N, C-alpha and C positions, 0 to 999 in steps of 0.2 A: 504642659503642651500635650494634646491629641497627637499621636503617631497614625500615616496612612498602611493601607495595609502594605503596601511596596516599604516603607521605614521599615516597621516591623518585620518584615521578611528579612531586608538586608542586615539587621543587627541580630536579630535571630541566628544568622548565619553566622556573622561577625563572632558570634558569643560559644558558638559551638568548636569553630575553631580554635578559638584561645584555649577555652576549658579542657578540650578534650584533647584539644593537641593534633597538629595536622602532619603526621607524618607519610601520608600517603603522597606518593611523587604525579604531582599535576602537570601533565602534560599539556602543553601548544599541539595547535593541530594547523601546522602549515598547508596549504594546497600541495604539497609534494608530496606530502605523509599519504592525503586523499589519495592520490595518482598510484598510491604505491598499496592501497587498501586491500585490495583482492591475494597480494603475496603475502601480507603482515597476519602471521594468525596467529599472535600474541594481543591485539587491538583488533575492535571492530569500531570502526569512525564513522559509518554510515549508515543509512536506515540497511540498505539489501547489503551491505557488507563488501561494497566495491562500487564502483560506476557503473560496474557492466551490469552490475542487480542480479548476478547469480548464486546469491546467496549460500556460498558455497566457502567451508573451513577446510583450510590447507595444512589441517594440525591432523596428524595420525596417531598420536598416545594414547586414544582412545578408540580401540578398535573390536573390529569383529572379535577379538578373542578375549576382550576382556571387560567389555560394557556392561555385562553381567554384574560388576562388580560397582559400578554406580553407588553413590552416596552423595545425599546432599550435604554440602560444606557450611553452606548457612542459606537462611532466609530474609525476607524483609516483607512486612507487613505496610499495607498500602493505608494511607493518612487518610479519615473522614473529612470531605468537604464542603459538607453543609447543602451541597447542590442537588437536589432531585435528579434520580436518572443517571447520576452519574457513577454505577457502581460495575462496569462494563471498564475492564482493561485489554486496548488491544497495543501497547508501545510495544518498541524492540529496544532495549536498551543498548545506550553504546558503552564502548570502553576506551580511554586514551589512557596510557601507564596505569597507573593505578587507580583511579578514580571512574565509576560506572553512572553514567547519566539515564535519567527515566523521567517521561511525563506516567502523570498520577491524573486521571479522567476527570476533571473535562479539562484542565490546561495546564496544570501543574508540572512544577520542574524539582527533580530531587536528586544529589550528587551523593553517592556512596560511596565506600571506600571496598573495591574489589575482592580483598583478603579477607574480610570480614562481616561486610554489610552495612558496617557503622556508617550512620547518619552521617555528612559533611556540612550540607545544606539544603533547603527548600523552597520555593521561590512559588506563591500563589497568587496568581493576578486578581484583580478583582471584578470577578465575573458572578452574577447575580444570577436567582431560580428564572429571571425576565426573559434570558437569552435564549433566541428563537432556532430551534435544529429541525427544520421540516422535513421528514422523509431519512433518519439515520439516528442512530446513538448520541449521547452525549458523552464523547468518546475524545481522546488523542492518543498517535500512533507514533510518537516520538519526537528528537530535537536533531538539529544538525549542529557539528562541530569544525569551527573554522577559526585558523590561530587562537587567542586567548578566550574565543566567546564560544556563548551556548547559544542559540535561535531555537524560538520554539513561537510556533503560530497558533492561535488563540480561536477557541468555541465563538467568540464574540467579531471574529475577524479582523484580529491585529498581528503583529509578529513583533517580537520583544528578540533583543540583541543581551543577553547576561553575561557578566562577568563570569568566567568558567571556574574563578578562584573562591569567590564569596556569593555569586546569586543576586548580585545587584544589579538593577538594570544601567545598560547603557546607552541604551536609544529603544523606543517603540514607536512604530508608524501603525496606523489604519489604512488595512488593504482594503475592505469593501465593508458595506452598508447591512449591519446584522438587521437591521430591522427590516431588509427586503428579503431577508431570506438567506444572506450570505452566513458562511461559515468555514471556519478554516477546521480540517480534523487530520491532515498529514502532516509527516517528518519533513519538514524542508530540504531542499537540496543546495549545500555549499558549493560551488565553484569557485575561482580565481576572484576573489576581489564581489562577489556578488552572491546572494540569497536569493533560492527561486522555490516560489509557492504559487500552489494551485489551489482552486475555489469548491466549494459543495454550495448545492441550493437550488440543483434542477430541479425538484419538485416542488419549488415555490414558483419557478417561471424564470429565473436569474436567467442573464446572458454570461456564459463562463467566461474564465479565460483566466493566460497565466501572465505572473509578475517578477519581476527580478529586480533586488533591491543591494545598495553600493550596503558591503559589508561592513562597513567603518561609520556610515552615515545614518543608513536606513531611507536616503533618498529612492524615489522609484525612479527605475533604468530603462524599462521597458514594458510593455503590456500589449499580450496578442488575446485578441480577442478567437474565442470557438466556435463563434455564429458571426459571421460576415455579414457587415450594412450593407446598402444597395450601392453596388456599383464596384462592389470588391468582389474579387476572385471566389468562386463559389455561394454568391449571393442568388445566382439564378436556380439555386435547388431551397429557395425560401420566395413565398409569395405574401405580398402586401407588406404588412406590421409585422408579421411572425415570428420573424428576426430576433425581435425585441425583446420576445419571452422564451425564447427558444432551447434554451439548458444548455447542455454541453458542458457540465461540470468536468475539476479536472483535480478529483480529490484523491491521486494516488502519485507518489512519490516518483518521480521522472529519472532518466538513466542519461548514461553520458560517454561522448565516444572523443576521448582528448588526443586519438590523431587525426580523426577528421573532424574534429571538433563540433559536433553536433550534440544537439539537445534531445531527446526523446520523451515527449508527453502523451500520456492517453487520455481519451475523452470520453464522455461519458454519454449518458440518453438525449434526445431530444425533448422538449417538455410543449404541450402535456405529453406524459408517458404514454396511456393506452389509447388515447383517440386521435390517431395518424389523419381525419378528416381534416383535422383542424390546421394543417399543417402541411401540403402536400407536399411532394418533392425525396429528395436524397436526405435533405438536411445536415448538408454539410458544415461545420467539419466534426457531427457526433459521432460517436460510435467509432472512434480511429485512432490511429497514430500520428503525431506528428512530428516531422522533423524539425529543429529550428535552429537557427546563428545563434549562440548564445549568448553576442554581445550586440546583438539590435532586437533581436526576437522574431526574424524573419523568418517566414516558412521555406524550408526549401522544399519540402517533399509532405506527402501525406497520402495514407492508404485507410479506407475507410470499410471496417469488419461488417459492420451491419448497416446496410443504406434505411435509410427512413424505420427506422426500428419502433415499433410497439409494445416491444415486451418487459424493457426497461433492462435490455441486456447492454449497459455499459460496457465499454472498453476497459475500462478502467481497471485491469489488471497488470501487473507490476512486467515490463518489456526487458525480454533476459538478452544480452547483447553474447555471441558468441561467433568464434571465427573456426571455420574449418572448410572440411571437403565436401560440398554439394553436388552429387552429378558430374564428378570427375574435375571440377572447379574449384581452385582454392575464392572461398567468398569471407567478407563480413558480413553478419547476420543479424537477425532481429526474432528471437523466437516468444511467440505468446499465445498461452491457453486463452481461449476467450471465454467468456461467459456465455457464449451461445453456444457451447459446444461442439466448436472445430479449433483444430491447433494451425496454427499457421507460421509460415518462414517466409520473412521478406528478406531482400539486400536492403543492407540500413545503409548504404552508400548514396543508393538512386529512389530506394520505395519499390522496386519491381517484386511482385508479386512471384513467389516460387513455389511455394507450396501450402494446402489446405485439409487438413484429414478429420474426421469426425473422431473425439475420443472419449466421447459423453453420447449416449441415446438421447436423441432429438427429433421431432416429428415436424420440424417448419421447412426444412430444405433437402431438396433430393442430391444436395453436392454445393462443390464449389466452383464456377466456371473457369478457363483458362486467363481470365485476368483478374480474379481473386471474388467477382462477385458473386453473392446467393443464388441458388436457382431454389428461387420462393416455393412452396409448394401452396397453391393455391387455397382459398379459404383456412388461414392460418392466423388469422389476424383475431384478435379481441374482440366478441359478439357481446349486443347487447343483451343477450341472450346466457351468455355464455359461452367461450372456445377450452378443450381439454386441450394443451399444447405442453410438451416436453420442449428444453429444460422452462423451470418456474421462474418466474423475474430474480428469484435470488443466483440463477445463473447454475450450468455446471460447474464453474467456481467462481470464487467473488475476490474479496480486495486482498484476502492472506496470500500470502507469498508464497511460488514456487521456488525451485533449486534446478540449479545444473553444474553437474561433475564433470568437468573439462577433462579427466583421466580418461574417463567411461564414456563422455558422450552421453550419457542419461540427464533426460529431462523427468524432474522429479514434479506432478502435480496433487492436490488435493481437489477428489470431485465429492461433486454434490449432483444426488441424480433422483430428481423429484421433479413432478410434472404441476401443473396448477392452471385452473379454469379461470380464463382469462372474459373480463369484463371490460366494456368499453359504454362510456355516459358522457352526457354533455358536461360542458366546463366553461365557464370564463374569469379570467384573470384579476385577482385582487391582488395588489400589494401586500407581501408579507403570509399568504397564505398559502397551503396547499394548491397546486396546479396540474393535476394528475387525469384526469377526462376518464377515469375507468378504477380498476383495481382487480384483483385476483384473490381465487383461494386456493390456496398451493394442497397438494397430496400430500398431506404430511402422515405421521404415525408410521404404521407398517407398509404404508404406501413408497415410503422413503428410506434411503439408504446412503452409504458413502464409501469412499474407498481413497486409498493411495496410490497414484498412477505410476508406473514406471515405464517413460515414452523412448524412443530413441528420436533423440533430436533433430537428426537427418531426414528422414523419415514419417515419425510421427506414428510409426509402426507401437502400439503398448507391447512391453516384453514382460509385464506380471503385476499385480493388481493384489493389494494389501484391503480387505474389505474390514469396513467398519458400521457399526449398528445404526448409526443415524447420519446424517450430510454434517461435514466439519466447516468449522469455521474459526480455525487455524492454519496457517502455515507449515512448510518442510524447511529443513535445511539438511543437504550432504556433506560429509565430512572426506577428508583425503584419509579416515579410517576405514573406510567400507561401509559406511554407515548412513544413513537418513533416518533423523528425527522428525518426526509428529506428534499430532495430538488430537484427542477425541472429546465430543461435547461433554462424555460422561468423567472428564479428568484424567483420564488415563493420560500419561506422557509417555512415550516409545522410541524406541531403537528397532529400523528396520534392517537387515543385511541388505545393501543396494543390489549386489545379482541378482536376491529372489526374492525379496520382500519378505524372509520369514523374518518373523517375530524373535528380539535377541533379549530384550530388558524391557521393563513398563515402571513406570512410578504412577501409584494414584496420589494426585493431588488432592483430591477431596472436594473440587469444583471445577467448576463450567473452563475449560481452556481457550481461550478467544484470542490469539495471539500468535505471534511468530517464534519460531526458536533463533540463540544465536550463539555464537561463540567465542569463544577468547582464552588468554593463560594470565595464570598468578603465579610469578617466579618460575616459570619453567613449566607450570603443571597444568594442565587442556582443561578447562572448563566448558561447563553448556550452560544455557539460563531458559527460563520458560516462565510465563505467569501462568497459575492458576486462580482464578477468583480474583482475592483481592492480595495474593502474595506471588512472591516473584522467587522462584527457586534456585539456586545455583549448585549444579553437580560435578562431582570429579570423582578420580581414583584416592587422591591421596591432598 
């Protein structure tokens, strides 16, 4: 009897468990554990280390005094898939008990023993080389955990629920039509009884949305579109049928405030990317953050960072939830370092704009007005003959995660410093094809650089910078040990002193680093993990 790919995967995982012995503690992940993720340094249960998305480890065993003694405890080599273009790894590992869960591009899932790196099981969905991915690499950024299941969103726009112990498929559902240009590249977000995902594909002229699915059944519970249909709020910012191909990807994991019971999700560029003549208006709700009711998907408020974006400056950065005193008043805040080179603070209860400060060199705006709207400098749109503007379409930062240290109120962000010559061209929509309306020529090489920045979270004022030779594609993680972990394109994984940015330790992975650091502990011993090239490295003191 010929076995399907999924059957082979299931048998392979069971074979490993029987032959190797599964002495690892396979912990379930109830919703209550996800609520406590920020304070539980032993595990890392969600993409950003907790619903606030602070990517902060409360562990302090590794600190400024002893970080120079870090060493590799174990390493895991990613498995080849046979899918072309799936060589980039952008996953954030999750840890529950003694088990680590990672994705391997384009959409495989692997379970490892956190103590040794021993393979427990490996799931490979049936994805072929024919899968569409327009405007982004063939990557996956991680899984979600809830109860006894692992959830993965796949490049061909499906959502799988896997048994956390064996990798066997519990259910699968189709989220979108990949043939139209939709993909899923994000780590899902697990809430109480539901799994939330967003879609990629604006470069193909899709109409973006956010979905919630029942965690036990895979049944779709609600869908919220990021581009309104005629007659809906915000539809006045579109003309004619432009909304049908309006873009607004939702391709990065959101944040959640359980006290306010609000879900925060960011949205990407309108389509076509660079020819705004084809879509006059502000183009709501692209390049924005949306506050949603997690039970219904109803939009409670929104804030648009870049109205009528023509430079591909998605707002698809991680929204970080912060509590503190702003201008003498205790507030629940949402902090975001935007791709457009401005740092923002919003009141996350109401969406009120509070602060917008330039954190990276830019040439398109004179600043942000009192309502949070950018004051656009004339003649900075893409032109047919080309127009030099900073930052490039890759932005002053991008998808990779910032970090926030609640002990010091510091916001850390990887900074890309490069401009680009933007071009505008004519384009007509064709299903499943690029819908761009132009392009760009980045100022690369000696005209580009990068940095890790430390900002005062309440003012946006820069405290220090750690310069990098090239613009980074990896995130940062702060720790209670006074450290900030980051990485460079050249393969260096490093630790900085959070107080002044001084480098204290580095490790050369020997390969390009394009992911986010994370932390956990093994039998009381702190660990830090990063992926360099195709290898997952786990570091510790002992």
